[in-house]
N, C-alpha and C positions, 0 to 999 in steps of 0.2 A: 506441415514442415513448420507453417510460420505462427502455427497455434504454443507448441513447444519450443519456441524461441522464445514466445514471446514468452511463457512460464518462468524458463531459463534467464533471460534477459530479468526481467520481472527480482528474483529472487537476486540475481547479483545483484542487482540495485539497490535491492532494500540491503542483506546481507556487509555489503560497503560503508550504507549511510550510516549501522545501525554500530557496526563494527567504529570506524571516527567517531559517531559522538557521545560512544559509551569513552573510546581514549579520550573528548572530548570536558565530559563529565570527571571520567574520576580526573583527569588532571587540575582544572579549577578545585577538585575538594582538598585535592595536594598542595596545591596554592596558595591559601586559603589558610591550611590546618599548621603547613610548614612555615608560612613567614607573621601565625600570629606570637607572639611575646609572651610564652606561657610563666617567665617570672615576673614580668610585670604587673602581671594578673593575679599568680603568687600575691605581693605584694599590697595590691592591692582589695585581699580579703577574698575567703570563700565565697560571697557571693559574687566578685564580677567574674571566678573564676566559672562558678554555675552560670552566669551570664554566658561565658563562652562555650561553653559545654552545650549548654541549650542553643544556639547562634549555630554552632558547627551540625548541634542533632536536625533541625529545621534548611540548614540548608541540603545535607546529605536525603529529608526527607522531598523537597520541593526538586534537585536531580533524580531521584527515581520515581515518583508521581510524574516529572516529563518523560522520563522516557520511557514508564508505562504510554503514556497518549502518543510517544510516537511509535513506540511497537504495534498500534492500531492505526498511524496518518500514514508513516512511512510505504507499508506495502503500496497503499491508494496510492498515493505518488509514483513508490517505484513502477508501480501498472502503470498509469498515464504517461509516463518519461519514456518506456518500453515501448508502450505503440505508437509514440509521437515518433517513435528514433524506427522502425521495423516499416512504417507508414512508406516513406518515399519506397522503402524495398519494396514492399510486397506490391503496391503501385504500379512502377518493374516490371519486378516479374511478373502481371498480372497482366502488363504490356504486351510482355513477352512469349507469353505463353498465347495470348489469342493473335501475333503475329506466328507463331508457333506452328497452329491448327488452322488458320487462310491461310497461308503458303501450304505449308501438305494439305487443305484441302482441292487448291486450285494445281494445284500440280500433279492431284489425282484423275482426276479426268481428264487431261490427251494424252496422257500414262496407258492409261484403258483407254483405249483411244488405238493406242497404236500399238498397244501387247494386243488390241481382241484383227484389228487387221495381220500381225503375221502371225495369229496363230490363224487365222483363216488361209491367207497364201499355204499356211506351211498342209493345213490338214486336208484341204478340196485342192484339184487341178482347176486351174481359171482360164478362160482365154485372155488373152493382150492384152483387152479391150479391160478386162477387168481387175487383170494384173495393173496396169497404171492409174484406175480410179484407187486402187488401195494406194497403190504409194502418191496418193494424189493429198486423200484423203490426211496418210499418215504424215506426209508432210507438213499438213496446213495444222498438223496438231501440234508436230514440231517448231514450225514458229511461234505458237502463240506460246509457247511453252520456253524458247528461246526469250521473247518481251517479255514474258515477265519474270525471267529468270534476269536480264540489262534492266529492269525495272527494280529487280529487288536491291543488287549491287545501288544502282544508284541511289537509292533509300540506307541501306546501309555506310557510301559518304560522306554522311553529313553537313555539316561546312564550316571544317577546319583550315586550319589554314597552310594545309596541301590541297586545297581547292581551291583556294583567293591567291593562290602565289599561276593557279594556271590561263587569267583572266583577264580577258586585254577589252579595248573595244568595241561591241557593237551595236549596230545602224540593226535597229528594232522593221524599222517599215524596209530590211530586206530581207531580214525572219522572213515578215508575215509572206513579204512577193513571195519566196522559195515555196516558202508553206505552200501557199495558192498555188503556184504553179506547179506544185508536184501533185495537184488533185486535179488534175486537166483533165487525166485518164481516165476520167470518173468523171464524164459530163453530166450526171443528174446532180455532183455534188455543187460543182463549177458551178452551174445556175444556181442555184440558191446561194454558192456566198457575194454577198455584198461588202466592198472588203473598200474603207475610206484612209487610206496612209495621211500622219503628218509632215511637221517638217523637225528635221535637229534633231531627234529619237531614236541617239548614241546613247551607251548607257556602259557602262562594264561590268563585263563582267564574262561566263563559259559561253560560247558561240552554241558549243553541242547542247549544253542544258536548257539556255533557254528557246532554243529550238525544240527541246523537246516535251520544253510546260507549255511554247504557246502552241505544237503542234496538241496536246493532251485537252488542251479545254477545245478549239477544234471539230477534236474529233467524237469531244460529249456533243458536242450543241449539233452538229449533222444524226451523232447515232440517236436524242431525243427529239430529231425533231424529220418529223415522214414527211415527204412528199404531198402539197408543195408549198410549204411553210419555208423561210429565208435564216437564213442565220448573216448576222449582220458584224464583222468583226470591223475596228473604230481606232485608228495612234493617234493620238493626239502626245501633246507637250503643254505642263505649265509652267515655264520661265519662272515664276514669281513663286514659286513652291521646290522649283526645281527637282521637278517628276514629270516619267512617262509612262504613261497610262495605255491599255493596253485594253481596249471593251472588247466581249461576246457576249450579244446579243441575243437567243434565238425565240420561238418562233411557237416551242415544242410545249411538249404534256403540262412540264417547270414541275416543282414539288412544292409537298406543304410541310409547317415548323419545323415536326418530328424527322422530315428528312434532310431536311438545311444543320439541323442542326449534331446529326452520322455523313457528310457528305464528307470528308474529310478524314474518317476515321480507316484507316486500315482496313481492305477486303470487307471492308462493310456495301451492299450493296439494294439497293429500297426491293421492293417485290414488285414494283413494275420495271427496274431495268435486271432481275434477274433473265427474265428472258433475251436477252440482245448481247453479243459479244462481247466478254471484259473480264477485269479477274478482282475488280473494284482497290486497285495501288494509282489510278491517272488521277482524278484531285490532290491523293494526298501526297503524292510526288510532288507536282505540281505546285501546290504551299513548301512541300521543302525547299524543293531550287527556288520558289523567288524567295523564301525568309535566306536563305542560305549569300542573295545577291544585295541583303539592306533592305528588301522589298517588303507590297503586300499584298496580298488579295482577297477582298473579298465578294462574296457570294448573296444575291439576292432573287428569289423566286416567287411561281405566286401559279395556280394549280390551274392546269387549263389557257394560260398566257403567255410565259419562257420563264428563259434562265439568264441573269445577267451575273456572268464571270468581269469584275475587274482587276488588272490588274495592277498595279505602282508598281516603279521602279525607277530609282535612281539616276540623271543625268550624272554623266562622266565628272566628275571633278574638274 
């Protein structure tokens, strides 16, 4: 598709430029010959008239030679211009295609689970306990599919003015505290979380989105830090730079340089992460949320040592 578009755009650019130059060259020739005073040249003798005609001939030759050179150069320049013009479109198309392929792949798994459980329930007679187990399995698959759909909807919202109009004052200490309290139902996770809260950690933003971002980061840290590893969550404030920082440091498996390059790509998952639950949109969603709040997120990691995620957000104006 893009190859045909590139050819068409190149031909269009070439034709337009050649027509414009041809019109310009003809215009120059007509202007020069039209403003030349033939009567004055004749009064000066045959030599002056011959010199004028030779000058016109040289002008024609020069314009023709230049046009012939442009017949070679303009198609090349047009090709480069067309490729430069289509490059952003092709990049956007490739990203869109990757997004659709990734979303389709991630949705196919839970849908297959739901379909399989329903088919078995309809084809064979089961005990009440087996039906209950099948419903739990389908329910878990629906929950994962719902979570993925919600993440995709959040990613599609972007950082437009409509989103910013929902911003309010948000205490990051409180968001972290609520997230940690919600994890108390899992004693194993709660025991591995070490939390250090700061002071005056109020920012301007969406409490729902910021809570989702912090939750995703902590989820990842716990997911990739098997017991007895610990996850440390620290909230601090830099008054001089007017920023609030949330740091989540784990002692898990860590990532190599190649993994770090793709960590924020949608639907990308490392080989180590494929054996764990998830859809590969967590950090991508976190990055978009933080950027929508004029913040910055950085990731450092070392294999076998752990990963540190640092989120910087501007303090309230």
